[in-house]
Every structure is written in structure tokens, then in C-alpha cells.
C-alpha angles and dihedrals in degrees: 000000000000121000099264091190095058122101126235132358135083119284134186103236141176112238091251090051090051090053090052089051089050089055091054091049090048093053095238111183103187133038134171140176149157104227121253135150130279089032098041097103090063091063094042090055095045090050088060101035109029095086094053091042091054093242128130112231133176141180098226124210092253139343094270091058091044089056092047098050092047090046090054092050093050091046088056093052102266119125106242139190126199120183139180144146118278098267088048089068088063087063093045097043094092096067092032094061093057093037086065088061095050097035124193139274097220128034118286128185124197109201116201113185106205120202114213110194089025093253092170104003143080093239142006100231117172107237094191086092090067087070090058092044094049099032088230121146115254134202128188127199122208103198139020091258090048091049093054092047092045095057097072091041091052090053089051090053091046094052095044090054098033089230135114113255123221109230104199120195133167132216095264091054094045093047103033118106123218143145113283126190115223122223128187121301116238123224107254122230107220101172127057139155128250112225114202116245107168098189095046102041103031104068102194110150096271092052094040090060090055092046092048090061090046091052092050089051091050089049089059090049089051089053090056090048091051091055090057099034118124086217088075113061144149124233135171130024135253145110089260114075123204121198114195146148142190121014091338087075090066091052091051091050091050099042109033132065134189094021133124111235128206103197112198120202098155096059103167120076091022120222093249096177091050090049093049092048091049091052095052113105095008120134090219141344124228119195114204116191137133124247117357127019091254095143096030095058090049091049091051090051093047090050091052095046091050094043091237111167095208121129114236120209130192135087097341091055091050095245096113130039125248096211132070133006122301134235133185087270090061089066092062086090087068095059092108089056103041144009101280119180118241110239117211119251115269114269112271113263122227112262094246119132105222119203117253113259109197118185111274141172111274123259108279094013106161090218089074089065097055092044090052091046093048092051090052093047095047095052109164097341118130103247137161116221108214106193131182145207113298144062090309089066083083087069084085089073125088136308090027102038090184103148119087102150130028126163114141146332108312090359094115094064092042092052090046089067090053093049090048090057099037100043141035090235125106113245116214112192123200123197137157128243093256090048090051090059093038098054110331102094095066094053088051091052090046092052091050093046094049096036094239112173103228138141113227115196115193111197103206109191092162097249146051091263112175095053094049111289102290120170123256135185090278092060100040125228129277110166141083092032093297122114123183136172121252117257117235115237093199092053091048092050091050090043093060090050109270110150099188107059120148132169122211140179104241091207087067096070094174093056092041090052091056092049091049090051089053091048092050091051094046113109099226140017112340122191120197119185121197113200122194127119123250107260092221090057090048090050090051090052091042090238099120113115117234101248137136136189119235130195117225100217091197089063100035113100095190093244088140092214089142092055094046096043105038103016091195115178088229089065112082133181111221124173090342093308129110114232136165124241105229091200090065106024116100096185096245091150098224092128091048089051093061100038107115092206099043088239094144122075136178118239126190 
């Protein structure tokens, strides 16, 4: 990784690294997030660098809180930055919609990292529509260099309008790597002063009506700014015009020749006069964008309003797909409309049949223990496994098959209450420690309030694992000059009124099975907390003990209970014998715990 705090020079950066550098050059004083791929690296970097950079940064409890703390900072005159993955903006939309009415005193950017093709997400929603819904300005970078350069410009737009600006990226911008020129870092302002303005900042109905008119007026001003913005420009010549934005611009540049390109970086409000002028005299217009026809529909409307008899091609015409991310190869379907380069065939692959490698829980993952225990405890009962977003989602895979319903963070426990009321089945909800703090406490309270018989299992692996091992309230904070104590999940569960609350070691499958049986039989809301640190986090901190499990072949009867029950990748079947792979095994002892003949032992 390049030194993001250095000045000058050219550096090879990931898109997320370039965005962090842009924050330092823009003098941002306050940043907040709840981690989520493809934006996670931004938070990981700020955790390490914010203190030295003079910026305040926090991992907030969820995206709504991240939006609120950054909104407060910007309302007090401190440049702020809040960032999240695309589905995170659904959580943060509630405060964002009214924040648009009140606006901000200092610049504020709201980064939404969209995920076309749903590489690490439960959907591929197009968050550009949030800019229409909120009437907030939106900008979209296409490359890492463009992302870094766009950050200071976006703050300029935000402060000229007194509004937050949506900074929309996609996975291939966040995770691309390219040369980036460094400018000078600006000194961040981290303390401001909030000046009372009752009408602007207190959006009771009477004030909201005033602020709505103010927002509409600012939206018109933003439209004028978009017409003049250097983020919207024309390049190339040709009778065929291409209108594009975001990473799709790079695909157009690579795949198409002899076309005139209108590259849009300030994408809400759109520069409608510039678009109309660009369309005049063209033989045809092609709109290239991923996901929904956000630009295309606007271009069709602009053509109609300006009585421009120019055919527009894209998704609506059936020439480009709606779903999944694009590549230069995607544009081959436009070859009848424009000069599209022929890309050579992919290099031939060796004729080797590689084994399938589906995603799986890591060797020694403590979640395996509670899934094995739950399956044993459930037996033949009719249950509904309500899972959630995190590593434990993989509990839906064989041999556990313990995921029947997944929608969003904290949604498993919320849905469990509905299933408890609407069916005669027993809902068992799984969630991680970070998810519990993010949006798991309210479903617990709701279940207690409405007397829903559910079992809530909180898998506490002492970190926010799937997004890259970020801290959460259950781990406490130790970065940026701020140190806090960890919050206790068991105490919180008891504090909100849960009577059945038990904590177990998931490596002890026998004990965990008994606790799960008690929870299943309990007439009310039962909370089971598993507590064992993620081995990958322990490895990173060099805290993992050097241990390994070994199979005594003289005692093993080849019943394969360990394989069927735990299914750990460190357990392998070779020539009809069960062995452990010492390169993967961490010596957690789960397999030993389920062996009926005590044939597996742990050796240091």
C-alpha cells in the first residue's frame, strides 16, 4: 500500500485508497461508516490513518447512525464524509431524506458503493434513484484517479449549495487499481460551532414546508451548476453519440471507435441543455450504463421535450442488458450501431477439470459448532432457520442447511417474530455480534413485547468478520486516540428483559447442544450467545495458539461422524481414513468433541 499521507508523486492505488487520499486533500475533518463491501477498505484505511491525518473517524453502530453523526458534524461547520455499501443506504435513508431539507453548513459527501452483479451483496439495487428521491446532487467517478480528483470538487459543490452530495461508486471503481497523482493535503478542521436556526434544522411540518421550497430552489441552482460543471464533458468526434457515466465510460473508451462521447460525472441534476445540444445532428445516440436505464430514460425525455428526431439505443431498445455489470465485451451487441472493436478470443484454458470450491466457513470457525449443536438439538422438529447477513449465512450450506429466510441486516430476528405468530413452527434466528448491535436489539425487544416464541442465537466471534475484521461495540474501540470498553451482549439482552439468556462455547458441541435443547423447550424468548473469537482475527493479531488435531487410526472406526457433523475443511478423507490437514487445522477440538470413540486428540 502506498503512503497515503505523503505529498506529491504518482502512486498505484486501489479506487478506495484513492478516495481516502481525496479526503485528505479535501481537508475532511469527520468520517463515519458501518462497514460493507465494496467500500470496506475505506474504513480499514481510516482506522489506521485518521489519527495521523488529524481526522476524526468512527465505525458507527449502523448506517443510520453513521449518517446522523456525519450530518451533525457538517451542520456544525466540519467537512464530513459518510460511506456505506448500497444496501446500507436503505438503512440510512430515513435521516438522509430530511437532511436534504435542512442541508448542511460545511461540505458533506454520502458515498454509496453499489454492487452490480451482486458480488458480495443480497441484491444489485441502483442507488442513483436515491438522488431523484431526495433531490440531492450526485456525482459518479469512473476511475481511481477520477475518484480522487472528484472528492474535492464534490465538496465544492456541496458547500456552494449547502447540501450533502451523493458520491456514487460501483465495485469496479472501488476495487480497480490505477496510477493516481497526489496533490497537497489540506489541514482538516475538526471542531465547529452549531448555530441555531429553528426553521432550517427543526423540520416540524410548518418548517418542512418552507424547507421543501428551499430544496426545490437549490435543485434548480444545482441544475445550472451541472450545465457548467467540468465533470460533464464531450470528447471524440463522430456521427454516433454515446452518453455514459461511471465505470461504463472506461468500457466505451476501450471498446468503441469513431464516436463522440458525452461523459457525465455530475449525474443529478443532469445537464439537460448540454445533453440536448450533444444530441443535435447525431445519426443516433447510444446510452451505456449499468443496471437500470437511469440516464437512458432521461435522454429519451430530453429528446421528446426538445423535439429531437434522434433514435436512442440502450436497454429500452433491447441492445444492452439490464442485469449485471458490464465489460468491453458487453458492447459487442452494439456493433451494428457503432464501430466496436473486435476483442480477441480469450486465451485457451488448460484442459484440467478443477474441483468446485463453493464458499465455506473457515477451518476452525466457531460458527460450525453452534450449527452442529443446533441441528442435533432440533432433531425432527419443524423449525424455520432465519439467518442474516454475515459469515454465518454460510450455515445455509451442507451439511448444516440452516438458512431458510434471509433479507437484510437484523431481518432474520425480525422475521422470526412474524413466523412465530403466523405459523406453528419454531423460528430460530442467527445473527452475529456486529449485527446484534447494528439492528438486532430492536427485534429482541419486539419479540419480548409481543410474546413471540423465538430462539435468538447471537454468534459472537469478537469482530465484524465478513467485511474485514472491523471493531464493533462488542469489541470496544482502540484507534484514533479513542479507547472505549466493550459492551456485553448478555448484559444488554438481560437489560431489555430477556429471562432466558445463556452463553456457550461453540467449540464444546455437547454443551452447546444441551443449551440449544433448553432454549427450544423454553416457553418464550430464548437468547443463546456463542462466544469464541474468529481464528482469522486471532492469526492477524498473532494470538492463535499453535495446536493441531490428530486422528488415532487405531481408535477410529471410520464412522465419519466428524465429517458429517462438523464438515471442517481441515478434516480430509484419504483412502477411506479420516485425517487432519495440519496446514489448515487450528486445533480447536470441535471434531474431537463429537467423535464417539475419542479417537481425535489435540496436540500442541
